[in-house]
N, C-alpha and C positions, 0 to 999 in steps of 0.2 A: 349229462353224457343226454340223447335221442334214444326216445324208447323207440324200435319198433314192432308194430303190430301187421301181424297178416292177416287178410280177410281172403277167404274163398269162397267163390261165387259155382250157383249150381250147377254152371257149365265148364267146371273143374279149374277153369284159369283164378288164377289170385292177382293180389296188388299185395302195396305195401304201404301202409300209415306210417310217415316219421315222423317226427317231433308232434306226435299226441295231434295229426291231420295240419299243423303249423307248417308256414313255410323255414325248411330248412337253412335255409340261408338268414337264420334268426334265432340256431339253438341257442346261442349264449348272449340271450336278454336284450341284445339290441332294440334299442327305437325300433317304432311299427308305427305309423300313422293311421290313418282309418283309408289314405286309400287306398291298402293291402284286401277291403272287401271289396275291391275294382276289379280284380286278379280273380281272386277268390270265388267273387259270385263268378264267371267268367268259364273259370275252372267247372265249376257248380253245371254250369252250361253244356258247355264240351261233354263232360262226364254225362250229361242225360240224354244227349245227340247220340254218343256212341254207345249206350247201354237200350236205346228205345226200339233196337232197329230200322232204323229207317236209311243206317246208308247203304244206296245199292252198293258200295266198290268200296273196296279198301284203299290208303292212303290219306292225302296230309286232305283235311277239310277246316274249316271256322265257323264260327258262331256268326250265327244270321247276326247281322247288323240293326234289324228290327228288335234282334233278342241284346244285344248287346248296348243300343237305347236303350230297352228295359231295365237293363241294371244301371243305367247311370240315371238313369230316372228317378231310382228307386235311390238308390246312393245320396242323390243328393237331398231329396228330399227328407235323408234322416243328417243328413252331416251338414249340409248348407249351415246350418244357424253357427258351427263352430267358430 
């Protein structure tokens, strides 16, 4: 069973981490290849953007293309030999 952790921010907002921060759709031990690190890298980049205060307006936002390329290059350096 997945464990939930509640984290409170200084702003009074809360967020929930499920399955110890791992993908909740793999809670029962399904095999996940290294590609999941690309997704997690972009999630971390998005969280950084959200908490930076650089977003001018509420709404839907995307991680910049150059950031996604950087994440992909780091992934390739790490996993290209497998």
